[in-house]
ROSE-4610 file (N, C-alpha, C; in Angstrom, 1 decimal, always signed):
// ROSE-4610
residu = [T/T/T/E/E/E/A/A/A/A/A/A/T/T/T/V/V/V/R/R/R/A/A/A/R/R/R/V/V/V/L/L/L/W/W/W/L/L/L/V/V/V/A/A/A/G/G/G/R/R/R/L/L/L/I/I/I/I/I/I/S/S/S/T/T/T/T/T/T/L/L/L/L/L/L/G/G/G/S/S/S/A/A/A/T/T/T/L/L/L/L/L/L/Q/Q/Q/F/F/F/T/T/T/V/V/V/P/P/P/G/G/G/V/V/V/F/F/F/P/P/P/V/V/V/D/D/D/P/P/P/F/F/F/F/F/F/F/F/F/L/L/L/I/I/I/G/G/G/L/L/L/T/T/T/Y/Y/Y/G/G/G/L/L/L/S/S/S/V/V/V/V/V/V/Y/Y/Y/L/L/L/S/S/S/M/M/M/L/L/L/K/K/K/Y/Y/Y/V/V/V/E/E/E/R/R/R/H/H/H/P/P/P/W/W/W/L/L/L/V/V/V/N/N/N/A/A/A/Q/Q/Q/L/L/L/W/W/W/I/I/I/D/D/D/V/V/V/L/L/L/L/L/L/V/V/V/S/S/S/A/A/A/F/F/F/I/I/I/L/L/L/V/V/V/T/T/T/G/G/G/G/G/G/I/I/I/S/S/S/S/S/S/D/D/D/F/F/F/S/S/S/S/S/S/L/L/L/Y/Y/Y/L/L/L/L/L/L/P/P/P/I/I/I/I/I/I/A/A/A/A/A/A/T/T/T/I/I/I/I/I/I/R/R/R/S/S/S/R/R/R/S/S/S/G/G/G/G/G/G/L/L/L/Q/Q/Q/V/V/V/A/A/A/A/A/A/L/L/L/S/S/S/A/A/A/C/C/C/G/G/G/Y/Y/Y/F/F/F/A/A/A/I/I/I/V/V/V/A/A/A/S/S/S/Q/Q/Q/Y/Y/Y/V/V/V/S/S/S/V/V/V/E/E/E/Q/Q/Q/F/F/F/P/P/P/L/L/L/W/W/W/V/V/V/A/A/A/R/R/R/E/E/E/P/P/P/D/D/D/L/L/L/P/P/P/A/A/A/V/V/V/R/R/R/F/F/F/A/A/A/Q/Q/Q/Y/Y/Y/V/V/V/A/A/A/A/A/A/T/T/T/N/N/N/V/V/V/C/C/C/G/G/G/F/F/F/V/V/V/G/G/G/V/V/V/A/A/A/L/L/L/L/L/L/A/A/A/G/G/G/S/S/S/L/L/L/A/A/A/E/E/E/G/G/G/L/L/L/R/R/R/S/S/S/A/A/A/D/D/D/A/A/A/R/R/R/L/L/L/V/V/V/D/D/D/A/A/A/S/S/S/A/A/A/A/A/A/M/M/M/A/A/A/D/D/D/L/L/L/R/R/R/A/A/A/F/F/F/N/N/N/A/A/A/H/H/H/V/V/V/I/I/I/D/D/D/S/S/S/L/L/L/V/V/V/S/S/S/G/G/G/L/L/L/V/V/V/T/T/T/A/A/A/D/D/D/A/A/A/Q/Q/Q/W/W/W/R/R/R/V/V/V/L/L/L/T/T/T/F/F/F/N/N/N/R/R/R/A/A/A/A/A/A/S/S/S/T/T/T/I/I/I/T/T/T/G/G/G/V/V/V/S/S/S/S/S/S/E/E/E/A/A/A]
num = [1/1/1/2/2/2/3/3/3/4/4/4/5/5/5/6/6/6/7/7/7/8/8/8/9/9/9/10/10/10/11/11/11/12/12/12/13/13/13/14/14/14/15/15/15/16/16/16/17/17/17/18/18/18/19/19/19/20/20/20/21/21/21/22/22/22/23/23/23/24/24/24/25/25/25/26/26/26/27/27/27/28/28/28/29/29/29/30/30/30/31/31/31/32/32/32/33/33/33/34/34/34/35/35/35/36/36/36/37/37/37/38/38/38/39/39/39/40/40/40/41/41/41/42/42/42/43/43/43/44/44/44/45/45/45/46/46/46/47/47/47/48/48/48/49/49/49/50/50/50/51/51/51/52/52/52/53/53/53/54/54/54/55/55/55/56/56/56/57/57/57/58/58/58/59/59/59/60/60/60/61/61/61/62/62/62/63/63/63/64/64/64/65/65/65/66/66/66/67/67/67/68/68/68/69/69/69/70/70/70/71/71/71/72/72/72/73/73/73/74/74/74/75/75/75/76/76/76/77/77/77/78/78/78/79/79/79/80/80/80/81/81/81/82/82/82/83/83/83/84/84/84/85/85/85/86/86/86/87/87/87/88/88/88/89/89/89/90/90/90/91/91/91/92/92/92/93/93/93/94/94/94/95/95/95/96/96/96/97/97/97/98/98/98/99/99/99/100/100/100/101/101/101/102/102/102/103/103/103/104/104/104/105/105/105/106/106/106/107/107/107/108/108/108/109/109/109/110/110/110/111/111/111/112/112/112/113/113/113/114/114/114/115/115/115/116/116/116/117/117/117/118/118/118/119/119/119/120/120/120/121/121/121/122/122/122/123/123/123/124/124/124/125/125/125/126/126/126/127/127/127/128/128/128/129/129/129/130/130/130/131/131/131/132/132/132/133/133/133/134/134/134/135/135/135/136/136/136/137/137/137/138/138/138/139/139/139/140/140/140/141/141/141/142/142/142/143/143/143/144/144/144/145/145/145/146/146/146/147/147/147/148/148/148/149/149/149/150/150/150/151/151/151/152/152/152/153/153/153/154/154/154/155/155/155/156/156/156/157/157/157/158/158/158/159/159/159/160/160/160/161/161/161/162/162/162/163/163/163/164/164/164/165/165/165/166/166/166/167/167/167/168/168/168/169/169/169/170/170/170/171/171/171/172/172/172/173/173/173/174/174/174/175/175/175/176/176/176/177/177/177/178/178/178/179/179/179/180/180/180/181/181/181/182/182/182/183/183/183/184/184/184/185/185/185/186/186/186/187/187/187/188/188/188/189/189/189/190/190/190/191/191/191/192/192/192/193/193/193/194/194/194/195/195/195/196/196/196/197/197/197/198/198/198/199/199/199/200/200/200/201/201/201/202/202/202/203/203/203/204/204/204/205/205/205/206/206/206/207/207/207/208/208/208/209/209/209/210/210/210/211/211/211/212/212/212/213/213/213/214/214/214/215/215/215/216/216/216/217/217/217/218/218/218/219/219/219/220/220/220/221/221/221/222/222/222/223/223/223/224/224/224/225/225/225/226/226/226/227/227/227/228/228/228/229/229/229/230/230/230/231/231/231/232/232/232/233/233/233/234/234/234/235/235/235/236/236/236/237/237/237/238/238/238/239/239/239/240/240/240/241/241/241]
x = [+107.3/+106.4/+105.9/+105.2/+104.7/+103.6/+102.8/+101.7/+102.4/+103.4/+104.1/+104.7/+105.3/+105.9/+104.9/+103.7/+102.7/+102.2/+102.0/+101.6/+102.6/+103.9/+105.0/+105.0/+104.8/+104.8/+103.6/+102.4/+101.3/+101.5/+102.1/+102.4/+103.3/+104.3/+105.2/+104.4/+103.4/+102.6/+101.8/+101.2/+100.4/+101.3/+102.5/+103.4/+103.8/+104.2/+104.6/+103.5/+102.2/+101.1/+100.9/+101.1/+101.0/+102.1/+103.3/+104.4/+104.2/+103.7/+103.5/+102.3/+101.3/+100.1/+100.6/+101.4/+101.9/+102.8/+103.6/+104.4/+103.6/+102.5/+101.6/+100.9/+100.5/+99.8/+100.6/+101.9/+102.8/+103.1/+103.3/+103.6/+102.4/+101.2/+100.0/+99.8/+100.0/+99.8/+100.8/+102.1/+103.1/+102.7/+102.2/+101.8/+100.7/+99.8/+98.6/+99.1/+100.1/+100.7/+101.5/+102.2/+103.1/+102.4/+101.6/+100.8/+99.4/+98.6/+97.2/+96.4/+95.5/+94.7/+95.3/+96.5/+97.1/+96.4/+95.6/+94.7/+93.5/+92.5/+91.3/+91.7/+91.5/+91.9/+91.0/+89.7/+88.8/+88.9/+88.8/+88.9/+90.3/+91.4/+92.7/+92.9/+92.6/+92.7/+91.7/+90.6/+89.6/+90.2/+90.9/+91.5/+92.6/+93.4/+94.5/+93.9/+92.8/+92.1/+91.5/+91.0/+90.4/+91.5/+92.7/+93.9/+94.2/+94.3/+94.5/+93.5/+92.2/+91.1/+91.2/+91.5/+91.6/+92.8/+93.9/+95.0/+94.7/+93.9/+93.5/+92.6/+91.8/+91.0/+91.9/+92.9/+93.8/+94.5/+95.0/+95.7/+94.8/+93.5/+92.6/+92.3/+92.5/+92.3/+93.6/+94.7/+96.0/+96.1/+95.4/+95.5/+94.7/+93.9/+93.1/+93.7/+94.8/+95.2/+95.8/+96.3/+96.9/+95.7/+94.6/+93.5/+92.6/+92.6/+91.8/+92.7/+93.3/+94.2/+93.6/+92.3/+91.6/+91.6/+91.9/+92.0/+93.2/+94.3/+95.5/+95.2/+94.6/+94.2/+93.3/+92.4/+91.5/+92.2/+93.2/+94.0/+94.7/+95.3/+96.1/+95.2/+94.0/+93.0/+92.5/+92.3/+91.8/+92.9/+94.2/+95.3/+95.3/+95.0/+95.0/+93.9/+92.7/+91.6/+91.9/+92.6/+93.0/+94.0/+95.0/+95.9/+95.2/+94.3/+93.5/+92.7/+92.2/+91.5/+92.4/+93.6/+94.6/+95.0/+95.1/+95.5/+94.3/+93.1/+92.0/+91.8/+92.0/+91.8/+92.9/+94.1/+95.2/+95.6/+94.6/+94.8/+94.8/+94.6/+94.6/+95.8/+95.8/+96.9/+98.1/+97.7/+98.7/+99.2/+98.7/+99.1/+100.5/+101.1/+102.5/+102.5/+101.3/+101.3/+101.1/+101.3/+101.1/+102.0/+103.2/+104.2/+103.8/+102.7/+102.2/+101.7/+101.3/+100.8/+101.9/+103.1/+104.2/+104.2/+103.8/+103.8/+103.0/+101.7/+100.9/+101.4/+102.0/+102.5/+103.7/+104.6/+105.8/+105.3/+104.4/+103.9/+103.2/+102.5/+101.9/+102.9/+104.0/+105.0/+105.7/+105.9/+106.5/+105.6/+104.3/+103.4/+102.8/+102.5/+101.8/+102.6/+103.9/+104.8/+104.5/+105.1/+105.1/+103.6/+102.9/+101.5/+100.7/+100.8/+100.1/+100.4/+101.7/+102.2/+101.6/+101.6/+101.0/+99.5/+98.8/+97.4/+97.2/+97.9/+97.8/+98.2/+99.3/+99.7/+98.6/+97.9/+96.8/+95.7/+95.4/+94.3/+94.7/+96.0/+96.5/+96.4/+96.8/+96.7/+95.2/+94.3/+92.9/+92.4/+92.8/+92.4/+92.9/+94.2/+94.9/+94.3/+94.1/+93.5/+92.1/+91.3/+89.9/+90.0/+90.9/+91.0/+91.3/+92.4/+92.8/+91.7/+91.1/+90.1/+88.9/+88.5/+87.4/+87.6/+88.9/+89.2/+89.0/+89.3/+89.2/+87.9/+87.1/+85.8/+84.7/+84.7/+83.6/+84.2/+84.9/+85.5/+84.4/+83.3/+82.3/+81.5/+81.7/+80.9/+81.7/+82.9/+83.7/+82.9/+83.0/+82.4/+83.2/+82.6/+83.2/+84.5/+84.6/+85.8/+87.0/+86.8/+88.0/+88.8/+90.1/+91.0/+91.1/+91.1/+91.3/+92.0/+92.8/+93.5/+92.5/+92.6/+91.8/+92.1/+93.4/+93.8/+94.5/+93.8/+94.4/+95.6/+96.6/+97.6/+97.0/+97.8/+97.3/+97.0/+96.1/+95.8/+97.0/+97.8/+99.0/+99.9/+100.1/+100.9/+100.3/+99.0/+98.3/+98.5/+98.4/+98.6/+100.0/+100.9/+102.3/+102.6/+102.0/+102.2/+101.5/+100.3/+99.6/+100.3/+100.8/+101.5/+102.8/+103.5/+104.8/+104.5/+103.5/+103.2/+102.8/+102.0/+101.5/+102.7/+103.6/+104.8/+105.6/+105.7/+106.4/+105.8/+104.4/+103.7/+104.1/+104.0/+104.3/+105.8/+106.7/+108.1/+108.5/+107.9/+108.2/+107.7/+106.5/+105.9/+106.8/+107.3/+108.2/+109.5/+110.1/+111.4/+111.3/+110.3/+110.2/+109.8/+109.0/+108.6/+109.8/+110.7/+111.9/+112.8/+113.0/+113.7/+113.1/+111.8/+111.1/+111.2/+111.1/+111.2/+112.6/+113.6/+115.0/+115.2/+114.6/+114.8/+114.1/+112.9/+112.2/+113.0/+113.6/+114.4/+115.6/+116.3/+117.4/+117.0/+115.9/+115.4/+115.1/+114.5/+114.2/+115.5/+116.5/+117.8/+118.5/+118.4/+119.0/+118.3/+116.9/+116.2/+116.6/+116.7/+117.1/+118.5/+119.5/+120.8/+120.9/+120.1/+120.1/+119.5/+118.5/+117.9/+118.9/+119.7/+120.7/+121.8/+122.2/+123.3/+122.8/+121.5/+121.0/+120.9/+120.5/+120.4/+121.8/+122.8/+124.2/+124.7/+124.4/+124.9/+124.3/+123.0/+122.4/+122.9/+123.2/+123.7/+125.1/+125.9/+127.3/+127.2/+126.4/+126.2/+125.8/+124.9/+124.4/+125.5/+126.3/+127.4/+128.4/+128.8/+129.7/+129.2/+127.9/+127.4/+127.2/+127.2/+127.1/+128.4/+129.5/+130.8/+131.0/+131.6/+131.8/+133.2/+134.2/+135.6/+136.0/+135.2/+135.5/+136.1/+136.3/+136.8/+137.8/+139.0/+140.0/+140.2/+140.2/+140.5/+141.8/+142.6/+143.9/+144.1/+145.0/+145.3/+146.4/+146.9/+148.0/+149.3/+149.5/+150.7/+150.5/+149.5/+149.2/+148.9/+148.4/+147.9/+146.4/+146.1/+144.7/+143.8/+142.8/+141.8/+140.6/+140.0/+138.9/+139.0/+138.4/+138.4/+137.0/+136.4/+135.1/+135.2/+134.7/+134.8/+133.5/+132.7/+131.5/+130.6/+130.2/+129.3/+129.8/+131.1/+131.7/+132.7/+132.7/+133.6/+134.5/+135.8/+136.8/+137.3/+137.2/+137.5/+138.7/+139.4/+140.5/+141.7/+141.9/+143.1/+144.2/+145.3/+146.5/+147.7/+147.9/+149.1/+149.6/+150.8/+151.4/+151.0/+150.5/+150.1/+151.3]
y = [-63.6/-64.7/-64.5/-65.6/-65.5/-64.5/-64.3/-63.2/-61.8/-61.6/-60.3/-60.1/-61.2/-61.1/-60.7/-61.3/-61.0/-59.6/-59.1/-57.7/-56.8/-57.1/-56.2/-56.1/-57.2/-57.2/-56.5/-56.6/-55.9/-54.4/-54.1/-52.6/-52.0/-52.8/-52.3/-52.2/-53.1/-53.0/-51.8/-51.4/-50.2/-49.0/-49.0/-47.9/-47.7/-48.8/-48.7/-48.2/-48.6/-48.2/-46.7/-46.1/-44.7/-43.9/-44.5/-43.8/-43.8/-44.9/-44.9/-43.9/-43.9/-43.0/-41.6/-41.3/-39.9/-39.5/-40.5/-40.2/-40.0/-40.8/-40.6/-39.3/-38.9/-37.7/-36.5/-36.5/-35.4/-35.4/-36.6/-36.6/-36.1/-36.5/-36.1/-34.6/-34.1/-32.6/-31.9/-32.3/-31.7/-31.8/-32.9/-33.0/-32.1/-31.9/-31.0/-29.6/-29.2/-27.8/-27.7/-28.8/-28.7/-29.1/-30.2/-30.6/-30.8/-29.8/-29.9/-30.8/-31.6/-32.5/-33.8/-34.1/-35.3/-36.6/-36.5/-37.6/-37.1/-37.8/-37.3/-37.1/-35.9/-35.5/-36.1/-35.9/-36.3/-37.8/-38.8/-40.2/-40.5/-39.9/-40.2/-39.8/-38.6/-38.1/-38.8/-39.2/-40.0/-41.3/-42.0/-43.3/-43.1/-42.1/-41.8/-41.6/-40.7/-40.5/-41.8/-42.6/-43.9/-44.8/-44.7/-45.5/-45.0/-43.7/-43.2/-43.7/-43.6/-44.0/-45.5/-46.3/-47.7/-48.0/-47.3/-47.5/-47.2/-46.2/-46.0/-47.1/-47.7/-48.9/-50.0/-50.3/-51.4/-51.2/-50.0/-49.8/-50.1/-49.8/-50.1/-51.6/-52.4/-53.8/-54.6/-53.9/-54.5/-55.6/-55.4/-56.4/-57.6/-57.7/-58.8/-59.7/-59.3/-60.0/-61.4/-61.6/-63.0/-63.9/-63.5/-64.4/-64.5/-63.6/-63.6/-63.4/-64.4/-64.2/-63.6/-63.8/-63.4/-61.8/-61.1/-59.7/-59.3/-60.0/-59.7/-60.0/-61.1/-61.4/-60.4/-59.9/-58.8/-57.6/-57.2/-56.0/-56.2/-57.3/-57.6/-57.6/-58.2/-58.2/-56.8/-56.0/-54.6/-53.8/-54.1/-53.4/-53.7/-54.9/-55.3/-54.5/-54.4/-53.7/-52.2/-51.6/-50.2/-50.0/-50.9/-50.7/-50.8/-51.7/-51.9/-50.6/-50.0/-48.7/-47.6/-47.5/-46.6/-46.7/-48.0/-48.2/-47.9/-48.2/-47.9/-46.4/-45.6/-44.2/-43.5/-44.2/-43.5/-44.1/-44.8/-45.2/-46.7/-47.5/-48.9/-49.5/-49.9/-50.5/-49.5/-48.2/-47.2/-46.6/-47.1/-46.6/-46.9/-46.0/-46.2/-46.8/-47.2/-47.7/-49.2/-50.0/-51.4/-52.1/-51.5/-52.0/-51.9/-51.2/-51.1/-52.4/-53.3/-54.6/-55.4/-55.1/-55.9/-55.7/-54.5/-54.2/-55.1/-55.3/-56.3/-57.7/-58.0/-59.4/-59.6/-58.7/-58.8/-58.9/-58.0/-58.0/-59.3/-59.9/-61.2/-62.3/-62.3/-63.3/-63.2/-61.9/-61.7/-62.1/-61.8/-62.1/-63.5/-64.0/-65.2/-66.3/-66.1/-67.0/-67.1/-68.0/-68.1/-68.3/-69.2/-69.5/-68.2/-67.4/-66.2/-65.2/-65.1/-64.3/-64.7/-66.0/-66.5/-66.3/-66.3/-66.0/-64.6/-63.7/-62.3/-62.0/-62.7/-62.5/-62.9/-64.1/-64.5/-63.5/-62.9/-61.9/-60.7/-60.3/-59.1/-59.4/-60.6/-60.9/-60.8/-61.3/-61.3/-59.9/-59.0/-57.6/-56.9/-57.1/-56.4/-56.9/-58.2/-58.7/-58.1/-58.0/-57.5/-56.0/-55.3/-53.8/-53.7/-54.5/-54.4/-54.9/-56.0/-56.6/-55.7/-55.0/-54.1/-52.9/-52.5/-51.4/-51.7/-52.9/-53.3/-53.8/-54.3/-54.9/-53.9/-53.0/-52.0/-50.7/-50.0/-48.7/-47.7/-47.8/-46.8/-46.9/-48.1/-48.3/-47.8/-47.3/-46.8/-45.6/-45.5/-44.2/-43.0/-41.9/-40.7/-40.3/-40.7/-40.3/-41.2/-42.3/-43.2/-42.7/-42.5/-42.0/-43.1/-42.7/-43.6/-42.8/-43.5/-42.9/-42.9/-41.8/-41.7/-42.8/-43.2/-44.3/-45.4/-46.5/-47.5/-48.2/-48.8/-49.5/-50.7/-51.2/-52.4/-53.6/-54.4/-55.6/-56.4/-56.7/-57.5/-56.9/-55.6/-54.9/-55.0/-54.8/-55.0/-56.4/-57.4/-58.7/-59.0/-58.4/-58.5/-57.8/-56.6/-55.9/-56.6/-57.1/-57.8/-59.1/-59.9/-61.1/-60.9/-59.8/-59.4/-59.1/-58.3/-57.9/-59.1/-60.0/-61.2/-62.1/-62.3/-63.1/-62.4/-61.1/-60.4/-60.6/-60.6/-60.8/-62.2/-63.2/-64.6/-64.7/-64.1/-64.3/-63.6/-62.4/-61.7/-62.5/-63.1/-63.9/-65.1/-65.8/-66.9/-66.5/-65.5/-65.0/-64.5/-63.6/-63.1/-64.2/-65.2/-66.3/-67.1/-67.4/-68.1/-67.4/-66.1/-65.3/-65.3/-65.1/-65.0/-66.4/-67.5/-68.8/-69.0/-68.6/-68.7/-67.9/-66.7/-65.9/-66.6/-67.2/-67.9/-69.1/-69.8/-71.0/-70.6/-69.5/-69.0/-68.6/-67.9/-67.5/-68.7/-69.7/-70.9/-71.6/-71.7/-72.3/-71.5/-70.2/-69.3/-69.5/-69.6/-69.9/-71.2/-72.3/-73.6/-73.6/-72.9/-72.8/-72.0/-71.0/-70.2/-71.1/-71.9/-72.8/-73.8/-74.4/-75.4/-74.8/-73.6/-73.0/-72.7/-72.3/-72.1/-73.4/-74.5/-75.7/-76.2/-76.0/-76.4/-75.6/-74.3/-73.5/-73.9/-74.2/-74.6/-76.0/-76.9/-78.2/-78.0/-77.2/-76.9/-76.4/-75.4/-74.8/-75.9/-76.8/-77.8/-78.8/-79.2/-80.1/-79.5/-78.2/-77.5/-77.4/-77.0/-76.9/-78.2/-79.3/-80.6/-81.3/-80.6/-81.2/-81.0/-82.1/-82.0/-81.5/-82.0/-81.6/-80.3/-79.7/-78.4/-78.5/-77.4/-77.4/-76.2/-76.5/-75.5/-75.4/-74.2/-74.0/-73.1/-73.4/-72.7/-72.4/-71.5/-71.1/-71.9/-71.6/-72.4/-72.3/-71.2/-71.1/-71.6/-72.4/-73.0/-72.0/-70.9/-69.9/-70.2/-70.3/-70.6/-69.4/-69.7/-68.6/-68.6/-69.8/-69.9/-71.1/-70.9/-72.0/-72.1/-73.3/-73.5/-74.6/-74.2/-75.2/-75.3/-76.3/-76.6/-75.4/-74.8/-73.7/-72.4/-72.3/-70.9/-70.8/-69.7/-69.5/-68.3/-68.5/-67.5/-67.2/-66.0/-65.7/-64.7/-64.7/-63.7/-64.1/-65.3/-65.8/-65.9/-65.3/-65.4/-65.8/-67.1/-67.7/-68.9/-69.2/-70.3/-71.6/-72.5/-73.8/-74.6]
z = [+45.1/+44.8/+43.4/+42.9/+41.5/+41.4/+42.4/+42.3/+42.2/+43.0/+43.0/+41.6/+41.0/+39.7/+38.7/+38.7/+37.7/+37.9/+39.1/+39.3/+38.8/+39.1/+38.6/+37.1/+36.4/+34.9/+34.4/+35.0/+34.6/+34.8/+35.9/+36.2/+35.1/+34.7/+33.6/+32.3/+32.1/+30.9/+30.9/+32.0/+32.1/+31.9/+32.5/+32.4/+30.9/+30.3/+28.9/+28.0/+28.3/+27.5/+27.6/+28.8/+29.1/+28.3/+28.4/+27.7/+26.2/+25.6/+24.2/+23.8/+24.6/+24.3/+24.4/+25.4/+25.5/+24.3/+23.8/+22.7/+21.4/+21.3/+20.1/+20.2/+21.4/+21.6/+21.2/+21.7/+21.3/+19.8/+19.2/+17.8/+17.0/+17.4/+16.7/+16.8/+18.0/+18.2/+17.3/+17.3/+16.4/+15.0/+14.5/+13.1/+12.7/+13.7/+13.4/+13.2/+13.9/+13.7/+12.5/+12.1/+10.9/+9.6/+9.7/+8.5/+8.9/+8.9/+9.3/+8.3/+8.9/+8.1/+7.6/+8.2/+7.8/+8.2/+9.2/+9.6/+10.4/+10.6/+11.4/+12.8/+13.3/+14.6/+15.7/+15.6/+16.7/+17.0/+16.1/+16.6/+17.1/+16.5/+17.0/+18.4/+18.7/+20.1/+21.0/+20.5/+21.3/+21.7/+20.8/+21.1/+22.1/+22.0/+23.0/+24.4/+24.4/+25.7/+26.3/+25.4/+25.9/+26.4/+25.9/+26.4/+27.8/+28.0/+29.3/+30.3/+29.9/+30.8/+31.2/+30.2/+30.4/+31.4/+31.2/+32.1/+33.5/+33.8/+35.2/+35.7/+34.8/+35.2/+35.5/+34.7/+34.9/+36.2/+36.5/+37.8/+39.0/+38.9/+40.0/+40.2/+39.1/+39.2/+39.4/+39.6/+39.7/+40.7/+41.9/+43.0/+42.7/+41.6/+41.4/+40.3/+39.6/+38.4/+38.7/+39.9/+40.2/+40.5/+41.0/+41.2/+40.0/+39.1/+37.9/+36.7/+36.2/+35.1/+33.8/+33.7/+32.5/+32.4/+33.5/+33.5/+32.6/+32.8/+32.0/+30.5/+30.2/+28.8/+28.2/+29.0/+28.5/+28.2/+29.0/+28.7/+27.3/+27.1/+25.9/+24.7/+24.8/+23.7/+23.4/+24.4/+24.2/+23.6/+23.9/+23.3/+21.8/+21.4/+20.0/+19.3/+19.9/+19.3/+19.2/+20.2/+20.1/+19.0/+18.9/+17.8/+16.4/+16.3/+15.1/+14.8/+15.8/+15.6/+15.2/+15.8/+15.3/+13.8/+13.4/+12.0/+11.1/+11.6/+10.8/+10.5/+11.5/+11.3/+10.7/+10.5/+9.9/+8.6/+7.9/+6.6/+6.3/+7.3/+7.0/+6.4/+5.1/+4.5/+4.3/+4.3/+4.1/+5.5/+6.6/+7.9/+8.2/+9.0/+9.5/+10.9/+11.4/+12.8/+12.9/+11.8/+11.9/+12.8/+13.0/+13.9/+15.4/+15.7/+17.1/+17.5/+16.6/+16.9/+17.7/+17.4/+18.1/+19.6/+20.0/+21.5/+22.3/+22.0/+22.8/+22.6/+21.5/+21.2/+22.2/+22.3/+23.2/+24.6/+24.9/+26.3/+26.7/+25.7/+26.0/+26.2/+25.5/+25.7/+27.0/+27.5/+28.7/+29.9/+29.8/+30.9/+30.8/+29.6/+29.3/+28.6/+28.4/+27.7/+26.2/+25.6/+24.1/+23.6/+24.3/+23.8/+23.9/+24.9/+25.0/+23.9/+23.6/+22.5/+21.1/+20.9/+19.6/+19.5/+20.7/+20.6/+20.3/+20.9/+20.6/+19.1/+18.7/+17.3/+16.3/+16.6/+15.8/+15.8/+16.9/+17.0/+16.2/+16.3/+15.6/+14.1/+13.7/+12.2/+11.7/+12.5/+12.1/+12.0/+13.0/+13.0/+11.8/+11.5/+10.3/+9.0/+8.9/+7.6/+7.4/+8.5/+8.4/+8.0/+8.5/+8.1/+6.6/+6.2/+4.8/+3.8/+4.2/+3.3/+3.2/+4.3/+4.2/+3.4/+3.3/+2.4/+1.0/+0.6/-0.8/-1.2/-0.2/-0.5/-0.6/+0.4/+0.5/+1.0/+0.3/+0.7/+1.0/+0.2/+0.4/+1.7/+2.3/+3.6/+4.8/+4.6/+5.7/+6.4/+7.7/+8.3/+7.8/+7.9/+7.4/+8.2/+9.4/+10.2/+10.0/+9.2/+8.9/+7.7/+8.0/+6.9/+5.8/+4.6/+3.5/+2.3/+1.6/+0.5/-0.7/-1.5/-2.7/-3.7/-3.7/-4.6/-3.8/-3.5/-2.7/-3.5/-2.8/-3.5/-4.3/-5.2/-6.0/-5.0/-5.4/-4.5/-4.3/-5.3/-5.1/-4.0/-4.1/-3.1/-1.7/-1.6/-0.3/+0.3/-0.6/-0.1/+0.4/-0.3/+0.1/+1.5/+1.6/+2.9/+4.0/+3.8/+4.8/+5.2/+4.2/+4.5/+5.3/+4.9/+5.5/+7.0/+7.2/+8.6/+9.5/+8.9/+9.7/+10.0/+9.0/+9.3/+10.4/+10.4/+11.4/+12.8/+12.8/+14.1/+14.7/+13.8/+14.3/+14.7/+13.8/+14.1/+15.4/+15.7/+16.9/+18.1/+18.0/+19.1/+19.4/+18.3/+18.5/+19.2/+18.6/+19.2/+20.6/+20.8/+22.2/+23.1/+22.7/+23.5/+23.9/+23.0/+23.3/+24.3/+24.1/+25.0/+26.4/+26.5/+27.8/+28.5/+27.8/+28.4/+28.9/+28.1/+28.6/+29.8/+30.0/+31.2/+32.4/+32.1/+33.2/+33.6/+32.7/+33.1/+33.9/+33.5/+34.2/+35.6/+35.7/+37.1/+37.9/+37.3/+38.1/+38.6/+37.7/+38.1/+39.2/+39.1/+40.1/+41.5/+41.5/+42.7/+43.3/+42.5/+42.9/+43.5/+42.8/+43.3/+44.7/+44.8/+46.1/+47.2/+46.9/+47.9/+48.3/+47.3/+47.6/+48.5/+48.2/+49.0/+50.4/+50.5/+51.9/+52.7/+52.0/+52.7/+53.1/+52.2/+52.5/+53.7/+53.7/+54.8/+56.1/+56.1/+57.3/+57.8/+56.8/+57.2/+57.8/+57.2/+57.7/+59.1/+59.3/+60.7/+61.7/+61.2/+62.2/+62.5/+61.5/+61.8/+62.7/+62.5/+63.4/+64.8/+64.9/+66.3/+67.0/+66.2/+66.9/+67.3/+66.9/+67.3/+68.8/+69.5/+70.9/+71.2/+70.4/+70.7/+70.1/+69.3/+68.7/+67.3/+66.6/+65.2/+65.1/+64.5/+64.2/+62.7/+62.1/+60.7/+60.6/+59.6/+59.4/+58.0/+57.7/+56.3/+55.8/+54.6/+54.0/+54.8/+55.6/+56.4/+57.8/+58.0/+59.3/+60.4/+60.0/+61.1/+61.4/+62.6/+63.1/+62.7/+62.0/+61.6/+62.6/+62.8/+63.7/+64.6/+65.7/+66.7/+67.3/+67.1/+67.6/+68.7/+69.9/+71.0/+71.7/+71.4/+72.1/+72.2/+71.0/+70.9/+71.2/+71.6/+71.7/+70.6/+69.9/+68.7/+69.0/+68.7/+68.8/+67.3/+66.8/+65.5/+65.5/+64.4/+64.2/+65.0/+65.4/+66.1/+65.1/+65.4/+64.4/+65.2/+65.2/+65.9/+65.1/+65.3/+64.6/+65.2/+64.3/+64.8/+65.3]
């Protein structure tokens, strides 16, 4: 059913979120051993722990997602906020994690179709622009735990990077949305074809059962294969007609 499909997709979303968080946690731990001080440890690990905690909450609300669709939207929006926080603490415009925005965008297109993906892409673009703009407008106002480069890239370069990322967000939303809608259309056609075959099979059985004189089927060599006679069926008969 549609409700079971939505629950399955949300479950995959939660599982994917946990896998990514675990990967980030392992990578961050390894970096701290090899290159200490590369980024602020406390907020980074706090965000990963927060992601784990939210995943537990999402699992507890899994049975309500089909009746309250806003719960799925809230998960996707919170994912965008978490990605923005990861980018903020790892350098903003210089962060290597801007591609993480693509994950909630793709998830939104799978669960909420193309329109949902475009909404999440727009929210991601706003969050990324806000981070980059705040770095160049008021660097001194950043909290102490936010990582920042001593020398920010040139404004032109920052504009280019931000525009490239935003175009990537929208492009991925459109492409993933097209693929998701194609899969949904194929699934719908498959369901319709299965229903048509079931109806045809039932109609065929009804016609055969309604015959009074019986029905004989034979192969190309005129050997009798089946013989139906007034509701009694003999199969496997092999004799010359």
